[in-house]
N, C-alpha and C positions, 0 to 999 in steps of 0.2 A: 504493500500500500504506500502511495506517495503522500507523505505528511507535510509537504512544503506549503500547501494551502493553509493548513492549521497553523504552522509556524508563522506565516505571513500575518494571520489574524492576531497571533500573540504579539508580534512586533508592532502591529497597529495599536493594540491596547497599551503596550509599553510607551509608545510615542504619545498617545493621548494623555497618559498619566504624566509624562514629562512636560507636555505643554501646560498642564494644570499645576505644575510644581509639586506633584504628589510623588515624591521619590520613594516613599514606602511601597506604594502600589506598583511603581515602576520596577522595584526590586522583585516583587512577587511575580510580575509578568515575565521578567527575565528568568527567574527560577523555573517558571512554567515552560518557557522555551526549552531550557536545558532538560527538563523532565520529559517533555515530548520528544526531544531529539534523541533520547535513549532508544526510541523505537526505530531510529534510522541509523544507517552506517555512514551517513554523510557527516563528516566532522565539522563542516562549515556551519551547520545549524547550531551545534554546540557553541561554536566560536561567537556567533551573533548573540546568543543569549548571554554568554560570559561577558562580552564587551558592554552590553546594556546593563548588566548587573554592576559592572565597574562604574558606569556613568551614574547610576543611582547613588552609589557610595560617594562619588566625587561631589555631586551637586548639593547634597544635604548640608555639609559644612559651609559651602559657599553661600547658600541661602541664609544660614544661621548667623552669618557675620553682619547681615542687615545693611550691607553696602549695595544699594539697589542698582547703581550704575554698573558696578562690577558684575553683579548677578545677571543683569539684563544682557550685557555683552557676552558673558559666559553662556547664557541660555541660547543666544544666537548661534554661537559656535556649535553647540550641541544639536540644535535644530537642523543646521545644515548637514552635520555628520549623519544623523539618524536618517534623514531623507535620502542620503547617498547610499545607504545600505541596500544591496541587492543580493538575494540568496544565491543567485547564479554567479556572483563574483568568485574569482579564484581565491584560494587560501592566501596567496601573496597579496592580492588586492585588499582583502579584508584586514589583514595585519597592517598594511601600509596606510590604509584610510584611518584606522584607529590610532596608529602612531602619530599621524599628521594631526588628528584631532587632539590627542593628548598633549602634544607639544604646544598647541595653540591655547589650550585651556589651562595649562600648568601654572602659568603666571598668575592666574586669577585665584589660585588656591593659596597664594602666599599671604601671610599677615604683613602688617605695615613694617615690621622690623626686618623680615626676610626680603621684602621688596627693595629695601634700601641697602642691604648688606651683601646679597649673593648675586653672582653671575653664573651663566651656564658653564658647566665643567664636565663634559661627558667622559673625558679621560679619567677623572676621579671616580665617576659612577661605575665605569666598566672595571676599574681596578678594585673598588670596594665590593662590587657584586661577585667578582671572581673569588675574593677572600671569603665572603659569606657562603657561597656555594660549597667551597671546600670545607668550611667550618660545619656546615649542615651535615656533610658526609662524615667528617672526622669525629664529631661529638654526638653522633646519633644515639648512642646508648643512654644519653640523658633522657630520652623519651620514655624509658622504663620508669622513671621517677614520676609518680602520680601528680606531683606538684609542679612539674616543669611547664614552662611557657615557651619552649624552644622554637617551634615552628612559628608561633605568633611573633616572637621577638625578631626572628630572621625576616619575616614579612614586614614587620614594622620598620625595621632599618632600611629595607629595600624601598619601601613606599616613601619614606622620608627623603632618602638620597635622590631617588628619581624625581620626586616632586620639587625639591629644592635646586638640584644641580642639572636636571635634564638627563637624557640618555638616548642612545641609539636604539634601533629596532631590536638588536640582540639583548639589550637590557630589559626591554619590555617583555621579551620572551621569558626572561628569568623571573621577573616579578610576577608574571601571570602564572607560571608553573608553581611558584611559591604560594600564590594565592589559592590555587586549586588544591594544593597539598594541605594547606591550613584548613580549608573547608572540609576536606575529608577527615583529617586527623581530629578535628573538633568533636567528631562523633565517638572517638575512641574512649572518651571519658564515661560514656554510658555503659561500657562493658565491665564485666567482672574481672578480677585481677588476672586470673589464668587466661581467660579469653583475650583480654587486653594485650597481654604479652605476646600471645600467638599472632594477633592481627598486626601488631607492630613489626614482629620479626618476618612474617610471611607476606605482608602486603605493603606496609609503610616503608620498610627498609628497601625492598626492590624498587619502589618508586623513587626513593632518594638516589639509588644507584643509577636509575634511568635518567633522572634529572641531571645528575652530575655528568654522566657520559654525554648526554645530548648537548649541554650548554658549554662544556669545556673543550669542544672540538674547535679546530681552527676556523672552520666554516659551519655555522649553525643552520640546519635545514628547517625552514618554517613548516614544511609538511610533517617532519618528524616531531617537531614541537607540538603541532596541532593534534596529531594522533595521540601523543602522550597526554596532552591536556584533556582530550576527550575521555581517555581511559580513566583518569583520575576523577573527572566530573561524573562519569557513569557510576563509579563506586560511591561517590558522594550522594548522588540522587537515590541510589539503592539504599544507602544508609538512612536517607530521609523516609523511604518507605517503611523501614524498620522502626524508626524512632520519632518521625515527624520533625517539625522544624525546631532547631535549637535556638534559644535566645541569642541575640547578637546584633541583628540589624535594628538599631534603636531609632524610632521615628523622631524627626526633628520637631520639637514643640512649636506649635503655631502661636506666635505672639503678635501683638499689635506693633506696627513699625511706622516710622516716618515714611510716607509715600512720596514718590516722584510722580509727576503727571503721566497719564497713559500716553499722551502725545509724545512726551520725551522718551518713554520706554519704546514706543513704536519706532521713533526716529533712530534710536541706538540699534535696535534689532534689524531694521531694514538696511542701515548703512553697513553693518558687519556682514549680514547675510548676502547682500549684493556683491560685496568685495570677495567673498569666499566661495560662493556657489559655483562659479565657473571652474575653480581649481579642483573640485572634488568630483566632477562629472566623469 
């Protein structure tokens, strides 16, 4: 059965939530895409859901800062990106479009101190990511400690470095695989002690090996990255079937804010969208 039509409807729902600043529901629709994509062998469907989930995670904090001008500009970037998504795009095209979008929206995630202090430094990002990937492999046994936050800490550092210093496509591959591993590993806490150790040894450790081998090659293959990402995401969604949703995606509280006029918001959105739309076709 061809589920592309179903996925297209999921994407439409996620886009509608995005347009209405409802990033909690956008996250739910993105999860729904990845759940439905389990029924297909096409890894591109998983990739689309994964990127939309990342967008929901990115936009919540931007909105919470209450800088309406920055938020409106960032929303325009996201609007252009989502409308550029085509399920028939190649794996390379999907990665490149998301990387282009991420680089554009990245600066809008900075606080006032970061904006005035940091400049792009992709060389540092790549060096730090290589160290973190090796550390993930070398210190893996800490995962047996029930109090560890290892995968979360690795991901936290990658997310911070990529957000502040920027990165190349290969760095986005690394942070995405780390994100997928963290989503899957988060369910390990539900398991009893013996079962937990078995899952870590028989499932999590092999994923760490595969992540390390894939990312530390001289040339990283996006197809290999995507198929590995899909394998981890499938295990994560199967874990969801076992245990349902884990707490973690916290909705941004809706508060009263100082509003800019709708006319100003519209002008900002139209200006940015017009400048970018041709580049992502």
